[in-house]
N, C-alpha and C positions, 0 to 999 in steps of 0.2 A: 717516703711519703706515699700514703695509700691513695690510689686514684679512685674517684667516684665513677660509676657507670653513667653513660650518657643518658639524659632523661628519656630520650625516645626509645632506649633499649631496655628500660625497666619493664618487666613483665614479658619480654619477647623470648626469653630463653626457658620457658616452661618445660620444653621437651628435655633439655639437659637437666633441669632440676628433678624431674621425675625418675630419670635413669640412673642418676648418681654420677659422680665425676669419673669413677672407674670405667663405667659402660657407656659414657657419653659418645666417645669416638665410634664405637661400634654402632650404636643406635643412630648416629647421624649418617653413617655410610649406608645402613640398611633402609632407613626411612626418611630421615631428615625432618627438620621443623618446617613449619609454615608460618612465617612472620606476616604481620598485617592482620587486620580484622577479618573475621568470618562474616559472610554476607547473611543479613536477615532483612527480609522485605519490610519496610516501613509500614505502619498501619495508616489507613486513610478512613475517614468517616464516609459512610454510605447511608443514604436515606432508606427508610423502611419500605416506602412506596413512592411512586412518582406522583407528584402533586397534580399534574394536569391530566392524568389518566382517567380519573372518574368522569370527566366531561366528554370523553370520546367513547361513545357507546359501542363503536365497532369493535373496539379491542377489549380483551379481558385478560387479567393477569394469569399467567401459567408459567410452568417450568420449561415449556418447549421454546426452542430458539428457532429462528427463521431457517428454512433449508438452504443448502448450499446453492441450489438453483432457485433462489427466492424470486427471480424475475418471472417465473411461470405463473405466478398468482395474478399477473396482469392480463393473462390470456391474449397476448399479442403475438402473432406468428413471426413478426420481424424480430421481436426480442428473443423469442425461443431459438431463432436461427442464428443470430449474431452474437448474443452474449457469451456462448462458449468460446468464440473466436478471440475474445479479449485477452484471455490468459495464454493464447498462443501467438497472436500476431501484433498485439499492441506494443508499440516500441517503448513506451514508458515502462510497461511491465517488464519487457525484455532487459531494459537497462538495469532494473532492480534485481532481475534474476542473475545477470552476470556479476553484479556486486555481491550477491549472496555466494556465488561460486568463488569469487575471490576471497571472501571471508572464510570459507571452508578451507581453502588452500593455506591461508594464514594459520589456521589451527593445526594443520599437519606440519607446517613449518615450526611452529612453537614446540609441538611434540617430538620433533627430532632432537631437541636439546636434552631430552632424557637419556639418550643413548650415546655410547662412545663413537668416536670417529676412527675408522680403520682405513688405513692406506698401505699401499704396496709400492716399493721402490726398487728399481733394478738399474744397474749400470754395467758398462763394459768399457774397458780401455785397451788400447794397444800402444806400446811404447818400446823404444830400444835405441841402439846405436849401430855403428858400422859393423860390430861384431855380433850382437845379439838382439833378438826381438822378443818381448814378453807380452802376454796377454793377461789382463786382470779383470775380475768381475765381482759384483755383489748383488745379492737378492735379499731384500729386507722387508719385513712387514712392521708397521708402527701402529700403536693404539694410544688415543688421547681421550681422556674423559674427565669432565668437571662435575663432580657429584652435586646434585641439587640439594645441598645441605640446609639451606634456609628457605627453600620453596620458591625461589625466584622463578624457576622454569615452570613449575606447577601453577603459581599465580598468573604467569603469562598465559599458559594454556587456558586457565580459568577465565581470564580477561578476554582472550580471543574467541573462546567458545560462546561467552555471553554476547560478544559483538556479532558472531555469526547468527545467533538466535534472534538478536535484534534486527539484523538485516533480513533474516527469513520473515520476521513479522512485518518489516517495511515492504517486502515483496507482496505479502498478503494484503496489506493496507493499499498499496498501489493498485493492486488487481481489483480489490473492491471498490475503490474510488473510481477507477476507469469504468467499471461495470455500472456503477450508479450514474456516472456522467452520460454513458451510453443510453441507459434507461430514460434519463431526462431529455436527451436529445430526441429519442424516438417519440416521447410523449409530446414534445414540442412540435415535432413534425406532424404527428397525428392531429394536434389542435390546428395547426396551419391547414391541414387538409380539410378538417371539419369547417373551418372558417371559409375556405375556398368553396366548399359545397354549399354553405349558407348564402354566400354572396352570389354564386351562380344562379341559385334559386331566386334570390332578390333581383338580380339583373333581369332574368326572364320575366318576373312579375311586373317590373318597371317597364320593360319593353311593351308588355301588353297594355299597361296603363296608358303609355305614350300613344300607342296606336288608337286607342278609344278617344283620347283627348285631342289627337290630330284630326280625327274625323269630326269631332264636335267643333273644332276651331275652323275647319273648312266650311261647316254649316253655319258658322257665326253665332253659335249658341252660348259660347264662353268667352271670357275676356282673354286676350292674347297672353297675358301674364301667366295663365294657367299652363299653357303650352310650354313656355320658357321655363317654368318652375319644374315641370315634369321632365323635361329634357335635361335640366341641370341635376335633378335628383338621379337620373339614370346615369349621366356621365360620372358623377361623384362615386356611384356604386362601382362602375367599371374601373375607375381609377384605383379604388381600394382593392379590387380583385386583382389588378395587375401588381400592385405593390406586395401583395402576399406571396407572389412567386419568388421575390427576393429572399425573404426569410426562409421560405421552403427550401430553396436551393442551398442556403447556408447550413441549415439542419442536415440536409442530405449529405453535403460535403463533410461536415463534422462527424457524421455516423461512419462514413468510409474510413477516415483517418483513425478513428477509435478502434477499428478492427484491422488496422494495419494495411489498407488498400488505398490505391489512388482513387479520387473520386469518380473518374470515368469508368472504373472497374466495377463500380457497385450501382446497380440499377434499382433504385428505391421506388417501388410501386406505390400507388395512391390507395389508401383505405380511409374512408371518411369517419369511420366509427372510432371513438376514443377507447383506450384500453380500459379494462375493468378495475375498479378500486379493489385492491387485494385485502384479504384478511391477514392481519399481522400478529403473530403470537408475541405477547409481551411477558417476559419474565420479571422476577424481582430485581431491583436496581443492583444488588450485590453481584449478580451474575454478569453484569456489564464488564466488570474488571477482567473476567475470563474471556469474554467474547469480542472485545474490541482489539484488533490488531495494533492500533496506535498506542493503546495502554500497554499492551505486551512489549512493544518497542521500548517505551519509556521505562518499564520495569527492568528489561534486560540491559539497558543502558546504565541503570543504577548498579547492577550486579557487575558490569564491565568496569565502571568507575571504582567500585569497592575493591576489586581485584588489583587495579592499577596502584592502589595505596600499598598493598603488600610487595609489589614489584619495586616500588620506590624505597620502602623500608629495608628491603634486602641489600640495597646498596651499602648500608652501614657495615655489613658483615664481610669477612675475608672470602676471597675466591680461591678454592683449592682445585689444582688440576693434577691428575694422575697420568703418567705416560709410561709406555713400555715399547720396547723394541726387540725383535729377535729376527735372525736371518743367517745368511752364509756369506762369507767373504774369503776370496782366495786369489792367489797369483802363483802359478799360472791358472788360467781360466779352466783348464781341464780337470782340476781338482776341486771345483767349486761345491759340488754336491757331496763331498765327503763329511762325515759327522765331525771330524776333527776341526772343521772350519766353521762350526756353529758359534755365533756370537749372540749376545742378548744384553739388555739394560733395563732397569726399572728406575723411575724417578718420581718425585712429587714436588710441586711448587705451590706456594701460597703468596697472595698479594692482597693488600688492603690500603686503602687511602687513609692517611693520617690527618691531612689537612686539605680542605677543598674550598675554603672561603665561603662556606655556607651553601654549597651547591646542593648537597643531598638533603638538607633540611628544607631548602627551598622547593625542591622536587616533591617532597612529602607533603608540604603545606599546599602546593598546587594541586596535588591529587585529592587531598581531603577537600579542598574548595570545589574541585570538579564534581566530586561525589555529592556534596551538599547541593550543588547546582542541579545535578541529576535528580536528586530527591525532590527538589522544588519543581522541576519540570514534570516529574511523574505525578505529583499531587495536582498540578495545574491541568495536566492532560486528563486526569480523572474528573476533576471539577468541569472542564469543558465538555467532556463526554456527556455528563448528566445534563449540562445546559442544552446540548444539542438535542437530546431526547425530549426534554421538557419543551423546547421550542417547537419540535415536530408535533408533539401532542396538542400544544396550544393552537398551532396552525390548523391541524385537522379539525379540532373542536370548533374553532370559530369560523373556518371556511365551510363546514357542514351547515352551521346555523345560516351563513350568508347564502349558501346554495339553496337552502329550503325557502328562504324569503324570495330569492330571485325567480325560483320556479313559479311562484304565484305572480310576480311582477311580469313575467314573460307571457303568461296566460292572459292577464289583464290588458297588456299592451297589444297582444294579437287581437283580443276582442274589441279594444278601442280602435284599432286601425280598420277593422272590418266595419264597425259602426260609422266611423268617419267617412269611409268610402261610399257606403250606402246613402248616407246624408247628402254627400256631394252629388251622387247620381240622382237623388230626389230634388236637388237644387236648394237645399236649405243651408249649406255651408259652402265656402269657397275651397279651392284646391289646397290652399296653404294649410288648412286644418288637417287634410289627408296627408300631406307630406310630413307634417309635424308628427302626426300619430305613427306613420310608417317609419320615420327616422328614429322615434323613441323605441319602436318595436325592434328594429335592427340593432340599435345600441345595446338594449337589454339582452338580446339573444348572444351578442358578441361577449358581453360582460359574463353572462352565464357560462359560456365556453371557457372563458378565462379563469373563472373560479374553479371549474372542474379540472382545468389544466393545473392550477395551483394545488388542488387536493391530490392529484396524481403525482406531482412532483414532491410534495410533502410525504407521500406514502413511500416513494422510492427512497427519499432522503432518510425516512425513518428506518427502513430496512437496512440501509447502509450503516446508520448510526447504532443499530442494535448488533452489528457485526456481520450481518449477511450469512449466518450459519457457520461462521469460523469460530474456532476455539483455541485457546493457548495450549491445550493438550496436543495440538498438531505440531507444535515446535519439536524439532529433533535435538538431540544432544550429540554434538559432533565430536566429543571428546573420546569416544571409544575407538579402538583399533579398527581400521578399515571402514570407518563410519561413512566416509565420503562415498565409498563404493555401494553402500547399502541405502544411501539416503535418497529420498524422493520427496518432492515438494507438494505433497497431497494434491489438492485440486488446482493449484496455481502454477505448477511447473510447466513452462513453455516447452513444447516438444519440437526439437529441431528437426526431426524426421518429418513432422506434420507440415512444416513451413516450406513450401516449394516456390521457387521463383516463377514458375510457369503455371500460376493458378488460373482457372477459368473465371470468367465474369460471373459474379453472383447476383442473382435477383432476389431481393428481399421484399416480401409483401406481394399483394396482388393489385392489379390495375382495375379500379372500378369503372363501370360503364359510364360513358359521358353522355 
């Protein structure tokens, strides 16, 4: 009865078919076959241009990507000082760094399967009876090698190399994410300082108003309610000023943790000026696939899942092991090194599972499903990346319009508060009109600060969503010999030598005059 080949094995023996039956054995020993599908990156649809970009007049399409030190565009001394520390001292980044080192070690572990295992065994015995005593010894070397006939080891190396590259991209993504988080924390801190400065000026102005109204109250020229209203207005402003210290302290503590410091080790000085809105170079959407580390991670995970299919398919094929031994054995021991005592042996063994209850086919189906899931994750990551950038453009466009309107509103409110105060001093209106106008002015000024804060945050987020100057070209291929010794993690490798436990207190920023 003629047996039909397993459906899964059809088309897997193309190496043997090309070399012919006579040369199949030699070809397999020299090169071997690679079962399983070869990896090809799936195509994804990319837009020709960003939809929201034309409404953002600050940006213009170009082929330039943001620089690796993208935070310098904000012209903030604290950012310039602290951002480089993220890749060195941030503990989230360090965790991903050691995950990457582990992945590199796993690649080297897989590569060891390509080489034979060599061992040396020596023994010595002493035995005898009442009449004689004899010494015996042996010195043997043995070699064992399982040729990678079907590519299981090479597919495993391919799988783990792709995993190492995915882990390296995760490291870049973690670094970029923490850097963006630090930039946002500094922006929020600067906004708190600007709000504190605004409220301090407001409190000082209200204190002046209260002194004037107090004098008028003593003279009996105003109703008592004006004094109470002025005092209430001042106390409310003082309360708001105190409350801002809570958020400022939290931002300062968050900044310290992001650079790997205890909060008490980082003295964050006060600068009331907000950072500058940066110019962001924006390239065509297709380059986003190359410049986002999270997309690179998803793409390398696809390659890893694809290689895993080949590893699973190789289980259908027999495992062949070659072994050899040579050495010396002699009794008595004094003649051990004589040529006449030389011994050797050669052998080969083959094993293959005949029935496994569907285990191998289930493994193959599972790896195929995992690959299809990785493809879906990759395409969703790409779509999400485009969504992120479009959201950032929309935010910047709309917030710029809102900021322009608020500028006019703040000017009108300041003028209205000035007129109301003059009219009150002329006796034509009561103090309620003044308080209402001043409250409206303060509210609009705080809203304008909040909008500027949102614009800065959206700019930092956009720089991160565009990749922050990173490129997939920076990924290393860990499959080469001694690759781990040559490998460096571009701008995101934490330097263990730079991290010292006895670090001095760092002062970030400058304290403004009070």
